[in-house]
C-alpha positions as CSV (number, residue, x, y, z in Angstrom):
1,M,162.4,-2.9,72.4
2,P,161.9,-5.0,69.1
3,A,164.6,-5.2,66.9
4,I,162.1,-4.3,63.7
5,E,160.1,-1.2,64.8
6,T,156.8,-0.7,63.3
7,W,156.3,3.0,62.1
8,L,153.4,4.6,60.9
9,L,154.2,7.1,58.0
10,D,151.6,10.0,56.7
11,D,152.0,10.3,53.2
12,H,149.1,12.9,52.9
13,D,147.0,10.9,50.2
14,V,149.8,12.2,47.9
15,D,149.8,9.8,44.6
16,R,153.5,8.8,44.0
17,P,155.1,6.1,42.4
18,Y,155.7,3.0,44.4
19,V,159.5,3.5,44.4
20,A,159.9,7.2,45.0
21,D,157.6,5.7,48.4
22,I,159.6,3.2,49.3
23,L,162.9,5.5,49.2
24,S,160.9,8.1,51.1
25,Q,160.4,5.7,53.6
26,Q,164.1,4.6,54.0
27,A,164.9,8.4,54.1
28,V,162.6,8.4,57.5
29,V,164.1,5.4,59.0
30,E,167.3,6.3,58.3
31,H,167.0,10.1,59.6
32,V,165.1,8.4,62.8
33,V,168.1,6.0,63.4
34,R,170.8,9.1,62.7
35,S,169.0,11.3,65.4
36,R,168.9,8.2,68.2
37,Q,173.0,8.5,67.7
38,M,173.6,11.4,69.8
39,L,176.6,12.2,68.4
40,P,179.4,14.6,70.6
41,Y,179.3,17.2,67.5
42,S,176.6,17.8,65.0
43,Y,175.2,20.1,62.8
44,G,172.2,19.9,65.1
45,Q,173.8,21.6,67.9
46,L,174.5,25.6,68.6
47,T,178.3,26.0,69.0
48,L,180.0,28.2,71.5
49,T,180.0,31.5,69.5
50,E,176.4,30.7,68.9
51,L,175.7,30.2,72.5
52,A,177.8,33.2,73.3
53,R,175.7,35.4,71.0
54,L,172.4,34.0,72.2
55,L,173.9,35.0,75.7
56,F,175.0,38.4,75.5
57,G,172.7,39.5,72.6
58,A,169.4,38.4,74.1
59,S,170.7,40.3,77.5
60,D,171.6,43.6,75.3
61,I,167.7,43.1,73.7
62,F,166.6,43.0,77.4
63,E,168.3,46.1,78.0
64,E,167.7,47.9,75.5
65,C,163.8,47.4,75.9
66,I,163.8,48.7,79.4
67,R,165.5,51.8,77.8
68,S,162.9,52.1,75.1
69,L,160.3,51.8,77.5
70,R,160.4,55.7,78.3
71,S,159.2,56.7,74.5
72,A,157.6,53.5,73.6
73,P,154.1,54.3,72.3
74,D,152.7,50.8,73.1
75,V,154.4,49.1,76.1
76,S,152.6,45.8,75.4
77,C,155.2,45.4,72.3
78,V,157.7,46.1,74.6
79,R,156.8,43.6,77.1
80,L,155.9,40.8,75.0
81,R,159.9,41.2,73.8
82,M,161.2,41.2,77.1
83,E,159.3,38.1,77.9
84,A,160.4,36.5,74.8
85,V,164.0,37.2,75.5
86,L,163.5,35.5,79.0
87,F,161.5,32.7,77.8
88,I,164.8,31.8,75.6
89,H,166.9,32.2,78.2
90,I,164.6,29.8,80.5
91,S,164.9,26.9,77.5
92,L,168.3,27.1,76.8
93,W,169.4,26.8,80.2
94,L,166.6,24.7,81.8
95,G,165.3,22.9,78.9
96,Q,161.7,22.1,80.0
97,P,158.5,22.2,77.8
98,A,157.3,25.4,76.5
99,T,154.0,25.1,78.4
100,S,155.9,24.2,81.6
101,I,157.8,27.4,81.2
102,A,154.8,29.7,80.5
103,Q,153.6,28.6,83.7
104,M,156.3,29.4,85.7
105,T,156.0,31.3,89.1
106,V,158.1,33.1,91.4
107,S,157.9,32.6,95.3
108,E,159.9,33.3,98.5
109,P,162.2,30.6,100.0
110,G,159.4,28.7,101.9
111,E,156.5,29.0,100.0
112,E,154.8,26.1,98.4
113,F,152.4,25.9,95.7
114,D,152.6,24.0,92.8
115,S,154.0,24.8,89.7
116,P,155.8,22.6,87.0
117,L,158.7,25.2,87.0
118,K,159.3,27.7,90.2
119,L,162.1,30.2,90.6
120,V,162.8,30.9,94.4
121,T,164.2,33.8,95.1
122,G,167.0,34.8,97.8
123,D,170.3,35.3,98.3
124,Q,171.2,32.3,96.1
125,P,168.3,32.0,93.7
126,Y,167.3,28.6,92.3
127,F,164.8,27.0,90.6
128,Q,162.6,24.1,91.6
129,V,161.7,21.7,88.8
130,V,159.3,18.8,88.6
131,V,160.7,15.8,87.1
132,P,158.0,13.2,85.7
133,K,157.6,10.2,87.7
134,P,157.1,7.3,85.4
135,P,153.9,4.9,86.2
136,L,154.4,2.0,88.3
137,A,154.7,-0.8,86.4
138,G,154.1,-4.5,87.7
139,D,152.0,-5.8,90.4
140,P,152.3,-3.5,93.7
141,R,151.8,-6.3,95.6
142,W,155.3,-7.4,94.9
143,Q,157.3,-4.0,95.3
144,A,158.7,-3.3,98.5
145,E,157.0,-1.0,100.8
146,T,159.8,-0.6,103.1
147,G,163.8,-0.1,102.7
148,V,163.5,1.9,99.2
149,R,164.4,5.4,98.8
150,E,162.3,8.5,99.5
151,A,160.5,9.9,96.4
152,V,160.1,13.6,95.9
153,Q,158.8,15.3,93.0
154,H,161.3,18.2,92.6
155,V,164.9,18.9,92.0
156,L,166.4,22.4,93.0
157,L,169.0,23.8,90.2
158,P,170.9,26.9,91.0
159,D,170.4,29.9,88.5
160,L,174.2,29.2,86.9
161,A,173.6,31.9,84.1
162,G,171.4,34.7,85.4
163,S,167.8,34.0,84.6
164,G,166.7,35.4,87.6
165,S,168.3,38.9,86.8
166,L,166.1,39.0,84.2
167,V,163.0,38.0,86.8
168,A,164.1,41.2,88.8
169,G,164.5,43.5,86.0
170,M,160.8,42.5,84.6
171,D,159.3,42.8,88.4
172,K,161.1,46.4,88.2
173,V,159.4,47.7,85.2
174,F,156.1,45.5,85.1
175,P,155.5,44.9,88.7
176,R,153.3,41.2,88.9
177,T,149.7,40.9,90.1
178,S,150.4,37.2,91.0
179,S,153.1,34.7,91.0
180,R,153.2,34.2,87.3
181,V,155.9,35.3,85.4
182,F,154.5,35.6,81.6
183,S,151.4,37.3,81.0
184,Y,151.4,35.7,77.4
185,Q,150.0,32.5,76.1
186,T,152.6,29.7,74.8
187,S,151.7,29.9,71.2
188,V,152.1,33.8,71.7
189,L,156.0,33.2,73.6
190,E,156.9,30.8,70.5
191,A,156.0,33.1,68.0
192,E,157.5,36.4,69.6
193,A,160.8,33.8,70.4
194,R,161.4,32.9,66.5
195,K,161.3,36.5,65.6
196,L,164.0,37.3,68.2
197,L,165.9,34.3,67.1
198,R,166.1,35.4,63.4
199,E,167.0,39.0,64.9
200,L,170.1,37.6,67.0
201,G,171.0,35.1,64.3
202,E,170.7,37.8,61.3
203,D,168.3,35.3,59.5
204,D,170.6,32.5,60.0
205,S,168.5,29.6,59.9
206,R,170.8,27.8,62.4
207,Y,169.3,29.4,65.2
208,T,165.8,27.5,66.1
209,L,164.1,27.2,69.1
210,H,164.2,23.0,68.3
211,K,167.8,23.5,69.0
212,I,167.7,25.6,72.1
213,R,165.0,23.3,73.4
214,N,167.6,20.3,73.2
215,F,170.8,22.0,74.0
216,L,170.5,21.0,77.9
217,L,169.6,17.4,77.0
218,Q,172.3,17.3,74.4
219,R,174.8,18.6,76.9
220,I,173.4,16.3,79.8
221,Y,173.7,13.5,77.5
222,Q,177.5,14.2,77.0
223,T,178.6,14.9,80.4
224,T,177.3,11.4,81.7
225,S,178.9,9.5,78.8
226,G,175.5,9.0,77.3
227,D,173.0,8.5,80.1
228,I,169.7,9.5,78.1
229,A,167.6,8.7,81.2
230,A,169.7,11.3,83.3
231,A,169.4,13.8,80.4
232,S,165.5,13.8,80.3
233,M,165.0,13.8,83.9
234,L,166.9,17.1,83.8
235,S,165.9,18.5,80.4
236,G,162.3,17.8,80.2
237,V,162.6,16.5,77.1
238,C,161.9,12.5,76.7
239,P,163.0,11.4,73.6
240,P,162.0,7.8,72.3
241,T,165.1,6.3,73.6
242,A,164.5,7.5,77.5
243,D,160.9,5.9,77.4
244,T,162.3,3.0,79.1
245,P,165.6,3.8,80.8
246,R,163.7,6.3,82.9
247,F,161.8,3.3,84.6
248,Y,165.2,2.1,86.2
249,L,166.8,4.9,87.6
250,Q,165.9,7.1,90.7
251,P,168.8,9.2,91.4
252,S,169.2,11.7,94.4
253,A,167.9,14.7,93.8
254,E,171.2,16.0,95.0
255,H,173.3,14.5,92.4
256,L,171.0,15.4,89.5
257,C,171.7,18.9,91.0
258,T,175.7,18.2,90.8
259,C,175.2,16.8,87.0
260,Y,173.8,19.7,86.3
261,V,176.3,22.0,87.6
262,Q,179.1,20.2,86.1
263,A,177.6,20.1,83.0
264,L,176.8,23.9,82.5
265,E,179.7,25.4,84.6
266,R,182.8,24.6,82.7
267,L,180.4,25.6,79.3
268,L,179.7,28.7,80.7
269,V,183.5,29.4,81.4
270,Q,183.8,28.7,77.4
271,I,181.1,30.9,76.3
272,Y,182.3,33.9,78.4
273,A,185.8,33.3,77.3
274,C,184.1,33.9,73.8
275,V,183.6,37.5,74.5
276,G,186.8,38.3,76.2
277,L,185.1,37.8,80.0
278,A,185.8,35.4,82.9
279,Y,183.0,33.6,84.3
280,E,183.4,32.6,88.4
281,P,180.9,30.5,89.5
282,E,179.6,31.0,92.8
283,K,179.6,27.8,95.1
284,V,176.1,26.7,95.5
285,S,174.7,24.4,98.3
286,L,171.5,23.4,97.8
287,K,170.4,20.5,100.5
288,Q,167.5,18.5,99.2
289,P,166.3,15.0,100.4
290,G,165.2,12.4,98.5
291,A,165.3,10.9,94.8
292,V,163.4,11.8,91.7
293,G,162.4,10.1,88.9
294,A,161.5,5.8,89.1
295,T,160.0,5.0,92.5
296,H,160.7,1.9,94.7
297,C,164.2,1.9,94.3
298,L,165.8,-0.5,97.3
299,L,168.4,1.1,99.4
300,P,172.0,-0.8,99.6
301,E,171.2,-1.1,103.3
302,T,167.8,-3.2,102.6
303,V,169.8,-5.2,100.0
304,S,172.8,-5.8,102.7
305,N,170.7,-6.7,105.3
306,N,169.2,-9.5,103.2
307,V,172.3,-10.7,102.2
308,Q,173.4,-10.8,106.2
309,A,169.5,-12.6,106.9
310,L,170.4,-15.3,103.9
311,K,173.9,-15.7,105.1
312,Q,172.7,-16.8,108.7
313,V,170.3,-19.6,107.7
314,I,172.9,-21.1,104.9
315,A,175.3,-21.0,107.6
316,K,173.7,-23.4,109.9
317,S,173.8,-27.0,109.0
318,P,170.5,-29.1,108.6
319,R,170.0,-31.2,111.3
320,G,169.5,-34.5,108.9
321,S,165.8,-34.3,108.2
322,L,164.2,-33.8,104.9
323,S,162.6,-30.9,106.0
324,D,165.3,-29.1,107.1
325,M,167.4,-30.6,104.2
326,V,164.6,-29.1,101.7
327,R,164.6,-25.4,103.8
328,W,168.6,-25.3,103.5
329,H,168.7,-26.2,99.6
330,N,165.6,-23.6,99.0
331,H,167.9,-20.8,101.1
332,F,171.0,-21.6,99.1
333,T,168.8,-21.7,95.7
334,L,167.8,-18.1,96.5
335,W,171.0,-17.0,97.3
336,T,172.8,-18.2,94.3
337,V,169.9,-17.0,92.3
338,Q,169.6,-13.4,93.7
339,M,173.6,-13.2,93.2
340,F,173.4,-14.0,89.5
341,L,170.4,-11.9,89.0
342,M,172.3,-9.1,90.5
343,A,175.7,-9.5,88.1
344,S,173.9,-10.4,85.3
345,S,170.9,-7.8,85.3
346,C,168.7,-10.7,84.4
347,R,165.2,-9.5,84.0
348,A,162.2,-11.6,86.3
349,I,162.2,-15.1,84.0
350,R,162.1,-18.6,84.2
351,N,165.2,-20.3,85.1
352,P,167.6,-17.5,84.8
353,L,170.3,-19.2,86.0
354,R,173.5,-20.3,83.7
355,W,176.1,-22.9,84.1
356,V,179.8,-21.5,83.7
357,D,180.5,-23.7,81.0
358,E,177.8,-21.9,79.1
359,F,179.9,-18.9,78.8
360,Y,183.1,-18.3,76.4
361,P,186.3,-19.6,78.9
362,Q,188.4,-17.0,78.4
363,L,186.7,-14.2,79.0
364,V,183.6,-16.1,81.2
365,A,181.4,-14.0,79.0
366,G,178.4,-15.0,76.9
367,A,175.0,-14.2,75.6
368,L,171.5,-13.8,77.9
369,S,168.5,-13.2,76.0
370,D,166.1,-12.7,78.8
371,K,163.4,-10.6,76.7
372,G,162.2,-11.0,73.1
373,S,160.9,-14.2,71.1
374,E,163.2,-17.2,70.5
375,D,165.6,-15.5,67.9
376,M,167.4,-13.7,70.7
377,H,167.3,-10.8,69.1
378,M,167.2,-8.7,72.3
379,S,170.4,-10.9,73.7
380,R,173.1,-8.6,75.3
381,L,176.4,-9.4,76.4
382,I,177.2,-10.1,80.0
383,Q,180.1,-11.1,82.3
384,L,180.2,-12.9,85.5
385,P,182.2,-11.8,88.4
386,H,184.9,-14.4,89.9
387,I,182.7,-14.8,93.0
388,V,179.3,-15.3,91.0
389,R,181.5,-17.7,88.9
390,E,182.4,-19.6,91.8
391,Q,178.9,-19.6,93.5
392,V,177.2,-20.8,90.3
393,R,179.7,-23.7,90.0
394,R,179.2,-24.9,93.5
395,Y,175.5,-24.5,93.2
396,E,175.9,-27.0,89.9
397,E,177.6,-29.5,92.0
398,H,175.3,-29.0,95.2
399,C,172.2,-29.8,92.5
400,R,173.9,-33.0,91.3
401,E,174.8,-34.0,94.8
402,T,171.3,-33.4,95.8
403,E,170.0,-35.5,93.2
404,R,171.9,-38.3,94.4
405,Q,171.8,-37.9,97.8
406,L,167.3,-37.5,97.5
407,T,167.6,-40.7,95.0
408,G,164.1,-42.1,95.8
409,Y,162.4,-39.5,97.0
410,L,162.9,-37.1,93.9
411,A,161.7,-38.3,90.7
412,S,163.8,-39.0,87.7
413,D,164.7,-36.2,85.2
414,P,164.7,-37.8,81.6
415,D,163.4,-34.5,79.7
416,E,166.1,-32.9,81.5
417,R,163.8,-29.9,82.8
418,W,165.5,-29.2,85.9
419,T,168.7,-28.7,84.6
420,H,169.5,-25.0,85.7
421,G,168.6,-25.5,89.2
422,F,165.4,-26.0,91.2
423,F,163.6,-25.0,94.6
424,L,162.2,-28.2,96.5
425,S,159.1,-29.0,98.4
426,L,157.6,-32.0,100.2
427,D,154.6,-33.3,99.5
428,A,153.8,-36.2,102.0
429,D,156.6,-38.9,101.4
430,R,157.9,-37.4,98.4
431,I,159.8,-34.4,97.6
432,L,158.9,-32.2,94.3
433,R,160.9,-29.9,92.6
434,E,159.8,-26.4,91.9
435,P,160.9,-24.2,88.9
436,I,162.7,-20.9,89.6
437,R,160.3,-18.4,88.3
438,P,159.5,-15.0,89.7
439,G,156.5,-16.1,91.5
440,V,158.1,-18.9,93.8
441,I,161.5,-16.7,94.2
442,F,159.1,-14.0,95.9
443,D,157.6,-16.5,98.1
444,H,160.8,-17.9,99.4
445,M,161.8,-14.5,100.1
446,Q,159.0,-14.5,102.7
447,L,160.2,-17.3,104.2
448,V,163.5,-15.8,105.4
449,E,163.8,-14.3,108.5
450,G,164.7,-10.6,108.5
451,Y,164.3,-10.7,104.4
452,T,162.8,-7.6,103.0
453,P,160.6,-9.0,100.2
454,H,160.7,-7.6,96.9
455,R,160.3,-7.5,93.0
456,V,162.8,-10.2,91.4
457,N,163.6,-7.7,89.2
458,A,164.5,-5.2,91.8
459,F,168.5,-5.4,91.3
460,R,168.0,-4.1,87.8
461,K,166.6,-0.6,89.2
462,L,169.1,-0.5,92.1
463,V,172.2,-0.9,90.4
464,R,171.4,0.9,87.5
465,T,170.7,3.7,89.7
466,E,173.5,3.1,92.0
467,L,176.3,2.6,89.2
468,F,174.8,6.4,87.5
469,E,175.3,8.1,91.0
470,R,178.9,6.3,90.9
471,G,180.0,7.8,88.1
472,C,179.7,4.5,85.8
473,P,179.1,5.7,81.9
474,G,175.6,5.6,80.5
475,E,176.7,3.7,77.5
476,V,177.9,0.8,79.5
477,L,174.8,1.0,81.9
478,S,172.6,0.9,78.8
479,A,174.4,-2.3,77.7
480,Y,174.2,-3.8,81.1
481,M,170.5,-2.9,80.9
482,G,169.7,-4.2,77.5
483,H,168.4,-0.8,76.8
484,W,168.5,0.0,73.0
485,L,166.1,1.0,69.9
486,R,167.4,0.6,66.5
487,G,170.2,3.0,65.7
488,E,171.8,2.4,69.2
489,E,172.4,-1.5,69.1
490,P,176.1,-2.0,70.6
491,Q,176.2,-5.3,67.9
492,D,175.7,-3.4,65.0
493,A,178.4,-3.3,62.3
494,F,179.1,0.0,62.4
495,A,178.6,0.7,66.5
496,T,182.0,1.9,68.2
497,F,180.9,-0.1,71.4
498,C,183.7,-2.2,72.6
499,P,183.1,-5.6,74.5
500,A,186.3,-5.9,76.3
501,T,186.3,-2.1,77.6
502,Y,182.7,-2.6,78.3
503,M,183.5,-5.6,80.5
504,R,186.2,-4.4,82.1
505,T,184.4,-0.4,82.9
506,L,181.5,-2.7,84.3
507,D,183.7,-4.6,86.8
508,Q,185.2,-1.5,88.2
509,Y,181.6,-0.6,89.2
510,L,179.7,-3.9,89.9
511,V,182.3,-5.6,91.4
512,P,183.2,-3.1,94.5
513,F,179.1,-2.8,94.9
514,M,178.6,-6.1,95.3
515,S,181.3,-6.7,97.7
516,E,179.6,-3.8,99.6
517,L,176.4,-5.5,100.0
518,G,178.3,-8.7,101.5
519,W,177.9,-11.1,98.6
520,S,180.1,-13.8,98.8
521,V,180.8,-17.2,97.8
522,M,178.5,-19.8,100.1
523,A,179.3,-23.6,100.6
524,K,178.1,-26.4,98.1
525,R,177.5,-29.0,100.1
526,W,174.9,-30.1,102.7
527,G,177.6,-31.0,105.2
528,D,179.6,-27.8,104.3
529,A,177.1,-25.2,105.3
């Protein structure tokens, strides 16, 4: 995401003075920036009173339509009005694109057929919602084929607001001839829904379909402390700020359902209280295996097994031959690089390692730039946990000792090309340095017995997903991953982002996770292995 974005503005061929045109463009830019900030309270969001009027007012209109059927001269108009009420109800509590809602179907438990949105009836009705899957990026040959999360396409969400009862009411007066709920096209439903919103709001311009469609997105974003990727998955609304983060998130379907329930149950209690009623949520248990969203997210067990496999080969001292020494050094390099990549969220770049003295000494924090041009406009703040600092320090000492012991075998390095670590390879009677780059790292993964090879940047998706499920705030995860657009920059002059709080919060989640996986400080010398 570049610091300077390119936007195309259509002025509809209107002739205006140059200054007026520039001011108009600046206003568009400022509007886009403000819209990305996703403030917890803004004029663009519905209040509790407005939500209560929508929820109960729509139900009253629905009941009124049923009573009017006895004397209505044209039942088609009544049916359209009832479908528009249901359309608003679904849009509010499930988000989802208008076309998906218009194609909603109803089925019994166990019935399987393709539908972007499906209501499953029963004692505890629930919705089956399709979560869009981002396309797989990069060379598929580098993807781990085993040891990854099971990918599913749907998430099951309980019917917390009673949308299923409206569908049942429709069926009583207008029996369905197919599994489809709505009989009108999307454009017709939207037009009628707008009329109803003007009626419910008594011509108040604040009641719009845009606010209703974005309601769930805003709500999930707030309750996850700014996780736009999770909010986009649940709501079906994909703003530009979610384009990149959604490639790195594959949460379990059950956890995503829990986020939905936690976000809406408390809100429904408050909405019911606005009209003097008590909302008592039912305990809903929806067992759903698999994970949604991105694909090929490594399982913690896979990484833990890889860590143990590397530990075993590093724990064995080399026997003294050049081939054994080279092999041990390469395993030790792979260990250090993998630990650094996980702690720093570094992308798959050439020579990712940074020595400890390159970080600010008091906080052991520094700027990492692994994307963008030489101006480092995409640099982000990283902090090395204690075990990573110690491991990098020992590896740095090991590299100096390696070059000393292999004098005569290794070529000199007058240009300091190899100052941030290296792999080694044997070539006849010489030992050659190899750069630490993605292809070489992947090749060395394949040489470790019992190790499951994976993409070099696979830890970014793993940590992003695991820390999300452990409750890490979305703002912290975005800063850790380096995911932001203009208006979201943590280093912006008006940002409320606190670097110290960020590093402290990240440590609370990342360090225990790395410990669970088995990462630890390994030896620094040939003889100490």
